[in-house]
N, C-alpha and C positions, 0 to 999 in steps of 0.2 A: 128626492135625491136618489133613493134606492133604485128606482126604475132607470134613471140615467146612468148610474154606476153599473148596473147590470148590462145595459146596452154597451157601455164603453168596454166592459170586461169581455163581452162577446164580439168585440170589434165591429159594432154597428154604430159608426160615428154619427151618421145622419139622425138616427133614432135617439142617440144620446144628446145631440144638440137640441132636438125638439124637447126632450124631457127637461133638460137644464133650463131652457128658455121658459118652460112652464113654471118652474120653481121661481125664476127671477120675475116672472109676470105677477106672481103673488107677493113677492118680497124683493123689491129692486135692489136692496142693499145686502142681500144674502151673499156674503163674500166667498164662502166655500163653493156655492153654486156657480159664482162667476168664474172661479179658477177652474172648476170642472168643465164649464162651457168653453173656456179658452182652450183647454187641452183637447176637448172633443172637436172644436173647430179646426185646430191644428191637425188632428188625426184625419179630418175630412178634407184636408188640403186647403183650408180657408184661413191660413195664418194671418193675412191682412185683416180679415174680419175679426179674428181673435184680438188683434191689437186695437181695433176700433171699439170693441165692446169694453175693453179695459179702460180706454180713455173716457168713454161715456160714463162708465161706472165711477171712475175717479173724480170726474167733474161733479157728478151728482153727490158723491160722498162729501166733497169739499163744500158744496153749496148747502146741502141739507144739514150736515153734522159738523162742518168745519173740521173735518178729519182727513187723514191720508189713508190710502190702502195699507193693509198689513204688509209686513216685510215679505212674507211668503208670496203674496200676490205680486209685489214689485219684483221679486226674484224671477217669478214666472214670466213676467213681461220682458225682463232683460234677456232671459233665455230664448224667448220667442224672437226678440230683435236680433239676437246673435245667430239665429237659424238653428239652434240646438233642437234635438228631438225631445219633446215634452209629452210624448205619448201617454195616454191614460194607462196603457198596458204596462209601461215601465213602473208606474206607481201602484200597480195592483188594484186599480180603481174598484 
């Protein structure tokens, strides 16, 4: 996570995306990494991809754990759908 956060902080969205994908490859249900990936994808101009990764994550969470995404994750999805700026920079990633 730290590597991805550093890349996001330095406005290297593509590198941040790669780093957060590596975290999720090790732990597909790491929700903090998912949110970070969604923000990094949005920073990289890949908002639609950010929405897709959310939906894949939510489906897996429901299937494997019979659970729903955290409220923070759902709020991020809603902000992305509204077209709001969800930049990692705004959060001080």
